[in-house]
BADOVEX-780588 format. One record per residue (C-alpha): residue number from 1; residue in three letters; x negated, y negated, z negated. Coordinates in Angstrom, 3 decimals, padded with zeros to 6 digits. Each point is the difference from the previous one (the first is absolute). Example, Ala and Ser with C-alpha at 12.3 -4.5 7.8 and 13.67 -1.06 7.14 Angstrom:
BEGIN
1, ALA, -012.300, 004.500, -007.800;
2, SER, -001.370, -003.440, 000.660;
***
This chain:
BEGIN
1, MET, 007.538, 014.082, -012.563;
2, GLU, -003.044, 001.403, -001.831;
3, CYS, -003.500, -001.563, 001.229;
4, GLN, -002.607, 002.498, 000.741;
5, ARG, -003.209, -002.226, -000.355;
6, LYS, -001.084, -003.257, -001.185;
7, GLU, -000.993, -002.804, 002.007;
8, GLU, -003.732, 000.371, -000.807;
9, ASP, 000.152, 003.510, 001.539;
10, TYR, 001.884, -001.019, 002.924;
11, LEU, -002.398, -002.617, 001.015;
12, GLU, -002.792, 002.393, -000.299;
13, LEU, 002.005, 002.599, 002.227;
14, ARG, 000.675, -002.920, 002.545;
15, SER, -003.811, -001.086, 000.135;
16, ALA, -000.948, 003.802, 000.349;
17, ALA, 002.601, 000.348, 002.891;
18, LEU, -001.418, -003.175, 001.927;
19, ASP, -003.818, 001.429, -000.324;
20, ALA, 001.523, 003.442, 001.434;
21, GLU, 001.950, -001.443, 002.695;
22, LEU, -003.205, -002.236, 001.242;
23, ASN, -002.298, 003.189, -000.252;
24, LYS, 002.534, 002.221, 002.047;
25, ALA, -000.030, -002.794, 002.587;
26, ALA, -003.637, -000.286, -000.078;
27, ALA, -000.093, 003.813, 000.639;
28, GLY, 002.316, -000.414, 003.178;
29, LEU, 002.835, 001.960, -001.280;
30, PRO, 003.461, -001.121, 001.004;
31, PRO, 001.963, -002.168, -000.483;
32, PRO, -002.251, -002.511, 002.142;
33, THR, 001.489, -003.037, -002.169;
34, ILE, -000.426, -001.037, -003.644;
35, SER, 002.262, -002.012, -002.141;
36, THR, -000.093, -003.735, -000.543;
37, LYS, -001.469, 000.593, -003.538;
38, ALA, -002.597, 002.498, 001.354;
39, ALA, -001.175, -002.677, 002.621;
40, ALA, -000.291, -002.490, -002.811;
41, ARG, -002.147, 002.303, -002.211;
42, TYR, -002.488, 000.612, 003.207;
43, LEU, -000.275, -003.707, 000.831;
44, GLY, -000.169, -001.105, -003.828;
45, VAL, 002.759, -002.410, 000.280;
46, HIS, 003.528, 000.032, -001.690;
47, PHE, 002.503, 001.317, 001.977;
48, ASP, 002.049, -003.395, -000.061;
49, THR, -002.875, -001.412, 002.054;
50, LEU, 000.699, 002.604, 002.675;
51, GLY, 003.825, -001.423, -000.069;
52, GLU, -001.009, -003.492, 000.452;
53, TRP, -002.509, 001.034, 002.801;
54, ARG, 002.863, 001.982, 001.678;
55, ARG, 002.338, -003.144, -000.154;
56, ARG, -002.263, -002.440, 001.686;
57, THR, 000.555, -000.928, 003.400;
58, PRO, -001.805, 001.537, 001.703;
59, PRO, -000.375, 002.987, -002.496;
60, ALA, -003.456, -000.091, -001.525;
61, GLY, -001.719, 002.971, -001.424;
62, PRO, -000.519, 003.658, 001.048;
63, PRO, 002.301, 001.585, 002.516;
64, PHE, 003.198, 001.386, -001.663;
65, VAL, 003.114, 002.071, 001.160;
66, LYS, 003.367, -000.451, -001.332;
67, GLY, 003.628, 001.435, 000.250;
68, ALA, 003.231, 000.389, -001.801;
69, GLY, -000.511, 000.739, -003.772;
70, ARG, 000.657, 003.629, -000.964;
71, ALA, 002.604, -000.816, -002.719;
72, ALA, 001.458, -003.294, 001.518;
73, GLY, -000.444, -002.399, 003.093;
74, GLY, -000.204, -003.574, 000.124;
75, ALA, -002.472, -001.496, -002.755;
76, ASN, -001.214, 003.625, -000.838;
77, GLU, -002.024, 000.095, 003.144;
78, HIS, -002.589, 002.974, -000.435;
79, VAL, -003.416, -001.284, 000.991;
80, ARG, -003.113, 002.164, 000.520;
81, TYR, -003.578, -000.647, 001.220;
82, PRO, -001.593, 002.273, 002.614;
83, TYR, -003.208, 001.338, -001.931;
84, THR, -002.424, -000.145, 002.884;
85, GLU, 001.048, -003.210, 000.931;
86, LEU, -000.413, -001.233, -003.455;
87, VAL, -003.492, 000.779, -000.320;
88, ALA, -000.626, -001.130, 003.602;
89, TRP, 001.145, -003.441, -000.964;
90, GLN, -001.844, 000.226, -003.275;
91, ALA, -003.341, 000.718, 002.036;
92, SER, 000.855, -002.542, 002.700;
93, ARG, -000.516, -003.047, -002.743;
94, VAL, -003.603, 001.011, 000.007;
95, GLY, -002.173, -002.257, 002.398;
96, ARG, -002.465, 001.571, 002.272;
97, SER, -002.334, -003.058, 001.215;
98, VAL, -002.304, -002.049, -002.231;
99, LYS, 002.142, -002.991, -000.072;
100, GLU, 003.224, 002.254, -000.638;
101, ARG, -002.064, 001.767, -002.742;
102, ARG, -000.711, -003.547, -001.660;
103, LEU, 003.328, -001.140, 000.330;
104, ILE, 001.390, 003.227, -001.233;
105, ASP, -002.405, -000.365, -003.203;
106, GLU, 001.640, -003.565, -000.329;
107, LEU, 003.462, 001.429, 000.400;
108, ASP, -000.611, 003.134, -002.276;
109, ALA, -000.987, -002.398, -002.944;
110, ALA, 003.458, -001.934, 000.750;
111, GLN, 001.846, 003.222, 000.339;
112, GLN, -001.794, 001.362, -003.213;
113, ARG, 001.362, -002.625, -001.951;
114, VAL, 003.429, 000.555, 001.567;
115, ARG, -000.114, 003.908, -000.903;
116, GLU, -001.038, -001.089, -003.401;
117, LEU, 003.041, -002.174, -000.267;
118, GLU, 002.172, 002.723, 001.391;
119, ILE, -001.447, 002.642, -002.513;
120, GLU, 001.041, -002.405, -002.661;
121, LEU, 003.498, -000.202, 001.326;
122, ALA, 000.382, 003.636, 000.401;
123, LEU, -001.245, 000.501, -003.486;
124, ARG, 002.520, -002.369, -001.272;
125, GLN, 002.619, 001.646, 002.445;
126, ALA, -000.863, 003.284, -001.736;
127, ARG, 000.191, -001.137, -003.411;
128, ASP, 003.500, -001.558, 001.115;
129, ASP, 000.829, 003.315, 001.449;
130, ALA, -000.966, 001.705, -003.194;
131, SER, 002.323, -002.238, -002.047;
132, ARG, 002.833, 000.092, 002.489;
133, LEU, -000.217, 003.947, -000.319;
134, GLN, -000.209, -000.202, -003.512;
135, LYS, 003.306, -001.984, 000.109;
136, LYS, 001.462, 002.412, 002.752;
137, LEU, -000.518, 002.947, -002.274;
138, GLY, 002.422, -001.173, -002.516;
139, ARG, 002.177, -001.644, 002.965;
140, ILE, 000.160, 003.313, 001.936;
141, ALA, 001.493, 001.935, -002.812;
142, THR, 002.748, -002.488, -000.699;
143, LEU, 000.333, -002.427, 002.966;
144, ALA, 002.077, -002.242, -002.289;
145, THR, -000.135, -003.142, 001.515;
146, LEU, 001.110, -001.820, 003.357;
147, ASP, -003.909, -000.860, 000.567;
148, ASP, -000.694, 003.661, -000.611;
149, ILE, 001.963, 001.116, 003.074;
150, ALA, -000.131, -003.052, 002.281;
151, VAL, -003.036, -001.954, -000.598;
152, VAL, -002.774, 002.258, -001.310;
153, THR, -001.603, 001.954, 002.734;
154, HIS, -000.895, 003.691, -000.969;
155, GLU, -002.103, 002.563, 001.840;
156, TRP, 001.832, 002.940, 001.496;
157, ALA, -001.336, 003.241, 001.550;
158, LEU, 001.160, 001.141, 003.139;
159, VAL, 000.336, 003.307, 001.578;
160, ASP, 000.637, 000.487, 003.752;
161, GLY, 001.155, -003.460, -000.098;
162, ARG, 002.515, 000.153, -002.983;
163, ILE, -000.327, -001.153, -003.390;
164, ALA, -001.072, 002.650, -002.377;
165, GLY, 000.055, -001.912, -003.239;
166, HIS, -002.146, -002.657, -001.887;
167, VAL, -003.512, 000.350, -000.004;
168, LEU, 000.007, 000.266, -003.822;
169, VAL, 003.013, 002.750, -000.063;
170, VAL, -000.996, 002.492, 002.928;
171, SER, -001.986, 003.017, -000.403;
172, ASP, -003.796, 000.043, 000.516;
173, GLN, 000.503, 002.114, 003.116;
174, VAL, 002.499, -002.527, 001.538;
175, LEU, -002.225, -003.017, -000.859;
176, SER, -003.120, 001.648, 001.306;
177, GLY, 001.447, 000.874, 003.356;
178, ALA, 001.373, -003.788, -000.064;
179, PHE, -003.481, -001.153, -000.434;
180, GLU, -001.616, 002.164, 002.519;
181, ARG, 002.580, -001.107, 002.860;
182, GLY, -000.032, -003.713, -001.304;
183, ASP, 003.830, 000.351, -000.743;
184, VAL, 000.296, -002.310, -003.043;
185, TRP, 002.482, -002.780, 000.828;
186, ASP, 000.560, -003.345, -002.157;
187, ALA, 003.632, -000.803, -000.347;
188, THR, 002.474, -001.108, -002.364;
189, VAL, 002.447, 002.597, -001.562;
190, GLU, 002.740, -001.879, 001.810;
191, VAL, -001.721, 000.387, 003.295;
192, ALA, -001.285, 003.542, -000.798;
193, LEU, 003.852, 000.944, -000.344;
194, GLN, 000.729, -001.228, 003.679;
195, ALA, -002.684, 002.429, 001.203;
196, HIS, 000.092, 003.496, 000.646;
197, TRP, -000.758, 002.549, -003.016;
198, ILE, -001.065, 003.440, 000.068;
199, ASP, 003.371, 001.210, -001.404;
200, GLY, 002.820, -001.612, -002.030;
201, GLU, -001.094, 001.486, -003.478;
202, THR, -003.208, -001.744, 000.178;
203, ARG, 001.769, -003.296, 000.967;
204, GLU, 002.583, 000.298, -002.689;
205, PRO, -001.800, -001.230, -003.293;
206, TYR, -000.854, -003.246, 001.959;
207, HIS, 003.452, -000.552, 001.405;
208, ALA, 001.531, 000.615, -003.329;
209, ALA, -002.600, -002.530, -001.776;
210, TYR, 000.905, -002.753, 002.721;
211, ALA, 003.416, 000.630, -000.288;
212, ASP, -000.228, -000.485, -003.865;
213, VAL, -001.919, -003.241, 000.296;
214, LEU, 002.549, -001.357, 002.755;
215, ASN, 003.039, 000.899, -002.604;
216, VAL, -001.693, -001.775, -002.660;
217, VAL, -000.783, -002.979, 002.054;
218, MET, 003.575, -000.326, 001.279;
219, GLN, 001.253, 000.309, -003.634;
220, ASP, -002.344, -002.883, -000.926;
221, LEU, 001.328, -002.024, 003.011;
222, CYS, 003.592, 000.767, -000.894;
223, GLU, -000.467, -001.274, -003.439;
224, ALA, -001.571, -003.184, 001.214;
225, HIS, 002.650, -000.634, 002.479;
226, ALA, 002.496, 000.476, -002.798;
227, VAL, -001.696, -002.527, -002.324;
228, GLN, -000.265, -002.324, 002.863;
229, ARG, 003.963, 000.458, 000.659;
230, ALA, 000.609, -000.674, -003.916;
231, SER, -002.156, -003.073, 000.162;
232, ASP, 001.761, -001.311, 003.227;
233, LEU, 003.574, 000.659, -001.771;
234, GLU, -001.228, -001.772, -003.209;
235, ALA, -001.046, -003.180, 002.075;
236, ARG, 003.118, -000.250, 001.679;
237, TRP, 002.063, 000.163, -003.374;
238, ALA, -002.075, -002.633, -001.477;
239, PRO, 001.552, -002.987, -001.010;
240, GLY, 000.325, -002.218, 003.150;
241, GLY, 001.219, -003.693, 001.053;
242, ALA, 000.295, -002.993, -002.158;
243, ALA, 002.616, 001.236, -002.031;
244, GLY, -001.829, 002.963, -001.086;
245, ARG, 002.401, 002.368, 001.256;
246, SER, -000.989, 003.686, 000.940;
247, VAL, 000.191, 000.886, 003.587;
248, ARG, 000.950, 003.363, 001.137;
249, PRO, -001.448, 001.586, 002.939;
250, PHE, 002.285, -000.296, 003.077;
251, ALA, 002.756, -001.963, -002.045;
252, ARG, 002.280, -002.243, 001.981;
253, ASP, 000.097, -003.510, -000.383;
254, GLU, 002.610, -001.004, -002.336;
255, ALA, 000.720, -003.152, 001.948;
256, SER, 000.548, 001.803, 002.957;
257, SER, 002.491, 002.408, -001.293;
***
């Protein structure tokens, strides 16, 4: 699998795609909803903050819609925000009366600090993303360890709800289309392989890498098992009893024979 771009290039493309998504929504062009990351960008908060708001009881933050994820169900639920309702929710936080304006000023001062902290968090997150993508740049070409396939999450470009490949591997045309539709999915290789792909040929390199890693892991487990069995046998044959006689495994008691 040959990488088509560096992680810095991808981050710039992702940022431009979010701006384009917001500009398209502001112009009233379909679709009427925007992605979670675009909504977070509009509000000036980290997208994890929107997730925290949604998980509250009752949910906080702007209205959102959700449904089955395009690549898989369950935890991969697809969440989007109606743009007009997002704008209205943001505008509704501004008071109208004198007292409301005074209270809003005080609230804004506190929220400004919150936003600054969230920006700092987003900055740290962006740096972490860059570092993570730098590591993935090498990992996606090899996928050599169990962590690479079962622990580390990767970003996947989707076409018509099917995986077209890793964002660092797919063509510029596929990535651009995925950005425009908001079809970039976060998942481990293990989870991605359980989803639908555009074709078997695209899926095959990841499947082969997964199988190779599992073969290595199974070999390591078998070797460890063999070492343990040998250690257990040595312990059973060790000198036993007061007379220092060796005790064979499953040996019959001489006194009873």
